[in-house]
N, C-alpha and C positions, 0 to 999 in steps of 0.2 A: 629432792626438793622441787616444787612446782614453780615455774616462772613463765611469764608471757613471752611469746616470740612470734616472728613473722615466718611462716612455714610455706614453702613451695611444695604442694602435694604432688605435682606432676609437671613435666615440661609443657609450657603453654597455658597452664592453669593459673587462675588468679591467686595471689598471695592470701594466706589466711592468718589472721591474728588470733592465736589460740594459746592455751596453756600446754606446757611440755614438762616432762619429768627429767630434770638435769641431775646426773650423779655427782657425788663428791669427787674431788680430784684424786686420781690414783698416782702411783709413782711417776715422777717426771712431768706432772701436770699442774696447772694453775687455774684457779677459779677467779673470775674477774666480774665485778659489778660494773656494767657499762655506764659511762656518763653521757656518751654520744656516739653515733655512728653515721658515716656519710652514705648518702644514697648515690651510688656510682653507676654509670652506664654499663659497667661490666656485670653488675648484678642483673640488669635487664638482659644482657647477653646469656647469662646462665638460665634465666627463666624462660627464654624463648628458644633455647637449644643451640644458639650460635657457639657457645662454649659448653661442652658436655661435662656434667657432674652427676653422681648418683643421686636419685631422688626417692622419696621425699627428703627435703633438706631445709635447714635453717640458713637463710642467706645472710648477706652482710659481710664485707671483707675489709672495711676500714673503720676502726673504732679505737676508743680510748676509755679507760676506766680505772678503778681501784682494785687492787688485789684483795680478795676476801679470804682465800685459803690457798695453801700450797701442799702438794703431795711430797712424798719421800724423795729425797735427793735434789730438791730444788733449792738453790742457794743464792741465785743472783737477784731474786726479788723476795719480799716478805709481805705478810698482810698489812694493809694500809698504804702500800706503795702505789703511786700513780704510774700507769704504764700505757704504752701504745701497742696495739696488736699488729703483728707482722704476718700477713696472709701467705707469704712465700718464703718460709725459712729454708736456709741452705743446709744440706746434709754434711758438707765438708769433705766428702770422700768420693763423689762421682767424678767423672772426667771433667765436666765443666767447673766444678768447685776446685779441683786441683789446679786448673788453669787460672783461678782467680775470678772466673766469670760466674759468680754465685747467683746472679739473676737468671741464669739458664740451668739451674740445678735440676737434674733429672728426677729427683725425688721430692721436690718442693711440695707437690700437691698430693702426695701419698695419703695424707691425713683426710682428704675429702671422702675417701671410701670407708672411713671408720664409722662406727656407731657412736653418735654424739649424744643423743638423748632419745627419749621415747614419747610418743603421743599419748594422750589419755587412754586410748584403746590398746596401748602396747606396741603400736607400729614403730619400727626402728627409724630414726631420723639421722641424716648425715649432716656434716658441718659445712656445706657449700664449699667455699674456698678456705677451708681449714679452721676459720675462727668463729663463724656463726654469730656475727656482731648484731644482727637484728633481733636482739633479745635483751631482757633486763639483766641477765647474767649469762656467762658462758664458761665452759671448761675447755682449756686448750693445752696443747703441748707447751712445755716451758720454752721451747725454741721459738714459739710464736709470740713471745712477750718481750718487749724492750722497755727498760726503765725510761720514764719521761724526764728529760733534762729540766732543770729548774727554769722558771721564768716563762713557761708556756701554759696558757690557760687549758685546763683539762678538757673542757668541751671542744674548743677549737682544735686541740691536738689530734682528734679523730681523723682529720683530713691529712695529717702527716703520713698515715698508714698506706695511702695509695696515691691520691691525686697530686699531692705536693711532691712526694718523692719521685713520681713519674715525670711531672713537668720539669722539676729541677734537674733530674738526671738526663732527660732528653736534651737539655741545653748544655749542661756542664760535662756530661760523660759521653753521650752518643754523638751529638753534633759538635761538641767542644767549641762553643762560640767564644771568639776572642774579642777583646775590647775594640770598639770602632767598627765591627762588622754589622751588616744589615741582616735583619731576621723577619720572616713572615710566619705567622702562626695561624693555621687553618682550624677553625672550630673554637668558639669562646664558651666552652663549658667549664667545669671545674678544673680539668687537666689543662685546658687551654689558658685559663686565667693564671694558673700556677706557672705555666710556661712563659707567659708574658712577663710576669714578675721576675722570673729567673733570668730572662733575656736582659731585663733592665739591670739586675744585679751583676750580670756578666759584662756590662758596659757596652751593649749594642748601641750603635749610633742612631739607627732607625729601626723601629719595630712596627710592622704592619700586621694588624689583626684582620682576619677574614671570617665572615659568618653570614648565614642566610638571613639573620634577624637584625633589623636596624635598631631594635630596642637594646641590643647588647653593646652598642657603641660606648655608652658612658662607662659601663663596667670595664670594658677593654681599656679605655683611656686611663681610668683610675689605676688599673693594674700595670700600666707602663706603655701601652700602645701610643705611638706618635701619629699613626695613620689608621684609618678604618675603611675597609673595602667590603661592600656587599657582594657575596659570592654570585658569580654569573659566568657565562661563557667567555667573557672578556677579562676575567680576573687576572690571568697571567700578563696580559697586555697592560692593564692598569698598574700592576706592581712594577713592571719594567719601566713604565713612565715615571714612577716615583724614584727610580734608582738609575737615572741617566741611561735608560734603555738597556741596562745590563742584566737586571734581575737581582734578587737578594743573594747574599752569601750563603744563607741557611734558610731552608723552609722546614717547618715542623708541622706535620699533619696529625691532628688529634681527633679525627672523625671516623676513619675506617671505611670510607666509601671510595670506589674506584674513581669517580669523577673528581673528588677532592685530592686524592693521591696524585692523579695525573696533573691537576692544576698546580699542586705544590711543586712537582717536578719541573713543569714548564715555567714556573716563576723563579726558579733558581738559576743563578748566573752560570756561565760556562766555567766548569771546574769547581762549582759549589757543592754543597751537601744538602740532601733531602732526607729527613728522618721521619719515619712513619711510626706513630705512637698508637693511632686508632686501631681498634680490633674490628675487622670486617668479617663478613661471612664468606663462605666458599664461593658464593655466586658473584662476589665482587672481583672481577678479573681486570687487571691492568695490563695493557699491551705497550710494547716499545719495539721500534724497528732497529736493526743492527747498526744502521748508519747514524742514527741520532745518538745512540749510546757512545759510538766512537767520537762523533763530532763535538758533542757537548761536554764530554769528559766529567760528567757529574757523578757524584757518589750517592747511591740510593741504599739506605740501610733501615732495617727493622730495629725496634727498640722495645725491649721487654722490661716492664717495671722501671723504666728510666735507666736501665743498665746500672742500677744502684746496688750498693751493699748497705742495707738499712742500718746495721750496727755502726757502720762508719759514717754514713751520711746524716743520720738523725741528729746527732749533736751539732753538726754543721748547720743544718736547717734551724735548729733551736737558737743558735747564735744569731742568725739572720732575723728570726722573729723577735728576739730580745732587743736587738739593735734597731728595730723598726724598718728593716729593709724588706721583710716578708710580712704581709698582712693576711693572716689566715681568715679573719672575719670577712674580708672582701671577696672570698671565694664562695660565700653562701648568700643566697637570695631568699631562702625560706627555711624557717626552723619549725619542725613538726614533732609530734609525739609518735609513739609506736603505731598508733591507729592510722596515722597519715601516710604510711609507707605505700599501701596499695594505690592511693591517689597519686602519689609521687611517681610511681611506675607508669600510670596512665599518662601523666604529663610528659614523661620521657618518650613514650610511644608516639605521642602527638607532636613531639618536638618543642614542647613549651617549657620544659624544665630540665632537671638533672643536677642541680646544685643544692638540694635540700639536705639539711642536717637533722638527724633524729636525735632529740634530746630526751633522755630518760628521767 
């Protein structure tokens, strides 16, 4: 069956909106009609080679839609069911999974090398980060499909598949923010906005948002920021001034640049926690000297997919959405159609966007 999709023909090449031939679901697979997909910076990292995947590929890794058909052996969803796509399914048997660290599953991205569909000329296409959500329909492994809990709008639910799970998990699982603690969030993109909301849900007493753009202050404050700091060489000093010269208990870096990681570290109090969510390139090197590591006693940790278990955390997030504590619509500043994806990527490259929602 032919559907339209956004195809990355080669690393560094522009995305192409074109028709592809999508097969029927085989055993253990599910076909989903997309309602919406989020345009995430990780897709830009795939397109420019920061994260390596086989190409040509259909990108898009956070999405939600309705099940159209299921293959043999699929029992947890049926046609007509609303679902959220999970780009990093855990295998349950690798070393990380046996330790309960499913976000580090060694086999999570094995599906990216599979043949997902074919171009009109017969060229084999791969599924980006497993789910190929930048398309009218997709066929995925049953493990990549999670039932959408009641009470969450299907279109907005697309963001639960990456940005919201990552931001929520960074606060609740990685940094483990406690009520009354102070938090700084570096980068007010989709993940950063979800992190701000999650810090508010966790009961943080002061939440400082940091970004290079003054235009993002209103968004940040709506999401829960009590203070807004424009990123500069003096950012750590400004954050310490807001916290009795101590620094925040927790810094969450959502950019993936050496300068912002270093600033997040320096903004954290002695004995505090710095969590790095942003995905940076190999050229982004951060240095520390041995004395400061000893003296400050801070914890610096990476954070993959928010250290979440989507099957466990999705119902919790749905509860926050239903009760009004998490506003998914506040994470989106632009709603576009499939044809708008190339322009959204250009906006991300220029630092002007990154929170678009593709509505099919």
